[in-house]
Structures are given as structure tokens and as C-alpha cells.
C-alpha positions as CSV (number, residue, x, y, z in Angstrom):
1,M,53.4,-7.8,-12.5
2,K,51.9,-6.0,-10.6
3,K,50.7,-2.9,-12.7
4,R,49.0,-5.5,-14.3
5,L,47.5,-7.5,-11.7
6,I,45.7,-3.7,-10.4
7,L,45.0,-3.1,-14.5
8,L,43.4,-6.5,-14.3
9,I,41.3,-5.3,-11.4
10,L,40.4,-3.0,-12.7
11,V,39.1,-4.3,-15.5
12,V,37.2,-7.2,-13.8
13,I,35.5,-4.1,-11.3
14,S,34.7,-1.3,-14.3
15,F,32.6,-4.7,-16.0
16,N,31.2,-5.9,-13.2
17,G,29.7,-2.6,-12.5
18,C,28.6,-1.7,-16.2
19,S,26.8,-5.0,-16.2
20,V,25.1,-4.7,-12.5
21,I,24.1,-0.7,-14.1
22,K,23.5,-2.5,-17.0
23,Q,20.4,-5.5,-14.8
24,I,19.4,-1.8,-12.5
25,A,18.0,0.3,-16.2
26,N,15.9,-3.6,-17.3
27,L,14.7,-4.1,-14.2
28,S,11.2,-3.1,-13.9
29,K,9.9,-1.5,-10.8
30,L,7.2,-3.4,-8.4
31,K,3.3,-2.0,-9.3
32,F,1.0,-2.0,-7.1
33,K,-3.1,-2.3,-6.4
34,L,-5.5,-2.1,-3.5
35,G,-6.5,-5.8,-2.9
36,S,-9.1,-5.9,-0.1
37,V,-10.0,-3.7,3.3
38,G,-10.4,-6.8,6.5
39,N,-11.7,-6.5,10.0
40,F,-13.1,-3.2,9.5
41,R,-14.9,-1.2,12.5
42,L,-16.6,1.6,13.1
43,A,-16.4,3.1,16.9
44,G,-15.4,-0.7,17.9
45,I,-18.6,-1.7,15.8
46,D,-18.1,-4.8,13.1
47,I,-19.1,-3.7,10.2
48,N,-18.2,-6.0,8.2
49,N,-21.3,-7.8,7.4
50,K,-23.7,-4.9,7.3
51,A,-24.7,-3.8,4.2
52,S,-26.6,-0.4,5.3
53,Y,-27.6,1.5,7.9
54,S,-30.6,0.2,8.6
55,D,-28.1,-2.9,9.8
56,F,-27.2,-1.0,13.3
57,N,-29.0,-2.3,16.2
58,V,-30.5,-0.2,18.3
59,T,-27.2,-0.2,21.3
60,E,-24.9,0.4,18.5
61,L,-27.2,3.3,16.7
62,M,-27.0,4.5,20.3
63,K,-23.5,4.7,21.0
64,L,-22.6,6.5,16.9
65,T,-24.6,8.8,18.0
66,S,-23.1,10.0,21.3
67,L,-19.6,9.4,19.8
68,F,-20.9,11.5,17.4
69,T,-22.0,14.3,19.3
70,E,-18.5,14.1,20.9
71,K,-17.3,15.1,17.6
72,K,-15.4,11.6,17.6
73,L,-16.0,8.5,15.1
74,P,-12.8,5.9,15.0
75,A,-12.5,4.1,12.5
76,V,-10.1,1.0,12.6
77,F,-9.3,-1.8,9.2
78,T,-6.8,-3.5,7.3
79,L,-6.2,-2.6,3.9
80,N,-4.4,-5.3,1.7
81,L,-2.0,-3.7,-0.8
82,E,-0.9,-6.0,-3.2
83,A,3.0,-5.8,-4.4
84,Q,3.5,-7.5,-7.9
85,N,6.7,-8.4,-9.2
86,P,7.3,-8.3,-13.2
87,N,10.7,-9.0,-13.7
88,G,10.9,-12.6,-15.2
89,N,13.8,-14.9,-16.3
90,T,16.1,-14.4,-19.0
91,E,18.0,-16.4,-21.4
92,Y,21.2,-15.9,-18.5
93,T,19.2,-14.6,-15.6
94,Q,17.2,-15.6,-13.1
95,A,13.1,-13.2,-12.5
96,P,15.3,-10.9,-10.2
97,V,14.1,-10.8,-6.3
98,I,12.8,-7.3,-5.0
99,T,13.2,-5.6,-1.9
100,L,10.2,-3.3,-0.7
101,K,12.6,-1.3,2.1
102,S,10.2,1.5,3.0
103,L,6.6,2.7,1.8
104,P,5.9,5.7,2.8
105,W,2.2,6.3,1.9
106,T,-1.1,8.3,1.7
107,L,-4.5,7.3,2.6
108,Y,-7.3,9.2,0.6
109,L,-11.1,8.0,1.6
110,D,-13.6,9.2,-0.9
111,D,-10.6,12.3,-2.1
112,K,-9.8,13.7,1.5
113,E,-6.8,12.5,2.6
114,T,-6.4,10.6,5.5
115,I,-4.0,9.2,7.3
116,S,0.0,8.6,6.3
117,G,1.6,5.8,7.2
118,N,4.9,3.6,6.6
119,I,5.3,-0.7,5.9
120,G,7.1,-1.7,8.9
121,Q,9.6,-4.0,7.4
122,P,11.1,-4.4,4.5
123,V,8.9,-6.8,1.8
124,Q,10.9,-9.4,-0.5
125,V,8.5,-10.1,-3.9
126,Q,9.4,-12.9,-6.1
127,G,9.4,-11.9,-10.1
128,N,7.2,-14.0,-12.7
129,N,5.0,-11.5,-11.8
130,S,4.7,-13.1,-8.1
131,V,2.4,-11.0,-5.9
132,V,2.9,-10.2,-2.5
133,T,-0.2,-9.1,0.0
134,I,1.2,-5.9,2.3
135,P,-1.4,-5.5,5.0
136,L,-1.4,-2.3,6.2
137,D,-3.8,-1.0,9.8
138,I,-5.8,1.5,9.2
139,Q,-6.8,3.5,11.9
140,F,-7.8,7.2,12.3
141,D,-10.9,9.7,13.1
142,L,-13.6,10.3,10.4
143,L,-14.8,13.6,12.2
144,K,-11.0,14.9,11.6
145,V,-11.5,13.9,8.1
146,F,-15.5,15.1,7.8
147,Q,-15.8,17.1,9.6
148,D,-19.6,18.8,8.0
149,G,-21.0,15.2,7.3
150,S,-23.9,13.9,8.4
151,L,-23.8,10.7,10.7
152,Q,-25.6,8.9,8.3
153,N,-24.0,10.2,5.7
154,I,-20.5,9.3,7.1
155,A,-21.8,5.2,7.8
156,K,-23.4,5.1,4.8
157,L,-19.7,5.9,2.8
158,V,-17.4,3.5,4.9
159,L,-20.7,0.5,5.4
160,S,-20.1,0.5,0.8
161,V,-16.1,0.4,1.9
162,G,-15.7,-1.8,5.1
163,G,-19.7,-3.9,5.2
164,V,-20.2,-6.2,2.6
165,K,-19.9,-4.9,-0.5
166,K,-16.4,-3.9,-0.1
167,D,-15.9,-1.2,-2.9
168,L,-13.1,0.2,-2.9
169,T,-13.5,2.3,-6.0
170,K,-13.3,5.5,-3.0
171,V,-10.4,4.6,-1.1
172,K,-7.2,5.0,-3.0
173,L,-3.0,5.5,-1.4
174,T,-0.6,7.6,-2.6
175,A,3.0,6.3,-2.1
176,Q,6.8,6.5,-3.2
177,P,8.7,2.9,-2.8
178,V,12.3,2.3,-2.4
179,I,13.5,-0.9,-3.3
180,D,16.8,-2.4,-2.9
181,T,19.8,-2.8,-5.4
182,P,22.4,-3.5,-5.8
183,L,24.0,0.0,-6.1
184,G,21.8,0.7,-2.5
185,E,18.8,1.9,-2.5
186,M,16.2,3.7,-5.2
187,T,13.5,5.7,-4.4
188,Y,10.8,6.0,-7.4
189,P,11.7,9.5,-8.6
190,E,6.8,10.3,-8.8
191,R,4.7,9.5,-6.0
192,L,2.6,6.5,-7.0
193,T,-1.6,6.8,-7.2
194,I,-2.7,3.2,-6.6
195,V,-5.8,2.4,-6.9
196,N,-8.2,-1.3,-6.3
197,T,-8.5,-1.7,-10.7
198,E,-5.3,-2.7,-12.0
199,F,-1.6,-2.7,-10.8
200,K,0.6,0.8,-11.3
């Protein structure tokens, strides 16, 4: 009797294990896209409503010039990353909720590496193509990246990203997501390149 019980337990465990593995094999990964930029401040100056270099007033230009001569030009903004769960309902199961446990990322601006970071806490993404916005707080010194650039050219670049146009074509992230599965954490085998044109 005891042997039969043990055998039955092993069969159940084996069946459930195979079922879990099959679920994981059929599980589509989260997809990511750059959504928008907000609250962009260049050297403490709000540029969200500025379109060109000429939109800076005299006081602002004096501040920028002073910092530029000191080899400082801090940029602070929020980059809104969108995560999509493409998994849908099946005949027997509901669309799985995927938990993003970690997202080590590196930000590139005009193809230059700027800063790296990670999400502060796990993020749950519902199924059926649901999208969750993950705000990333970005802060770095532009002159440590664009050491040979002029003040006007650097300002023009950040205005295209954080000003009126909010053009993200020169912004990208590389990231290696870690998601939670019934068998534990799973790290994507390769880093993703995340842009604003499509979910990847």
C-alpha cells in the first residue's frame, strides 16, 4: 500500500512538472517599447515647452554657459518604458500574469552610452496584450558623454528629445529582463534593444 502511494505521488509530481514545463515552453516573453519622456530639466531648467535654442531666455543662457565652462551640464528626466504581455487565454487556462523581477538597463542617447540602472521593484503585467508603463528616473551629466560637443549642439539634441517635439528616435535602451516563472527566475538569454517604434 505504501509503495503504491509513493508511486502515485511520483506520477502526480511528474505529470505536474511536465505540465509546468510545457506552460513555460509555450509562454511568450514580455515585449518592451519606449513610450514617452517627461519632466525633462537641463541644468535645472524646464525644457518641456521649448522647441529651439532661441527659446532660452537670457538668464537661462547665462546659467547654461556658466555650467558649460565648468564642464557640467546635468540632465534629469523620466523615461516611460512600456511592457506588454502578449500571452492570451487558451481553451483551458487564463492568460498568465508575468512578473518582471529585474530589468538591468543601459540608456543610449544619439548612440552614446550614458547611464545604467534597474527597476526599483517587481512589476506585474496582465495578459491579453495588456501594457504597463514603467517610469525610469534618469539623471546624468551630458558633458561626461558629449565631451567634444558645443553647448548649442548638445542643447539642440536634448531639446529634440525632451522639448516640444518629444522625438525618441535618438534614444534607446538595452536591457536583459528577469521574469518570475513556476520554476523560478528566468533571465532572457540575450540583451534586448528597446526603441520607440515597436514592441520587442
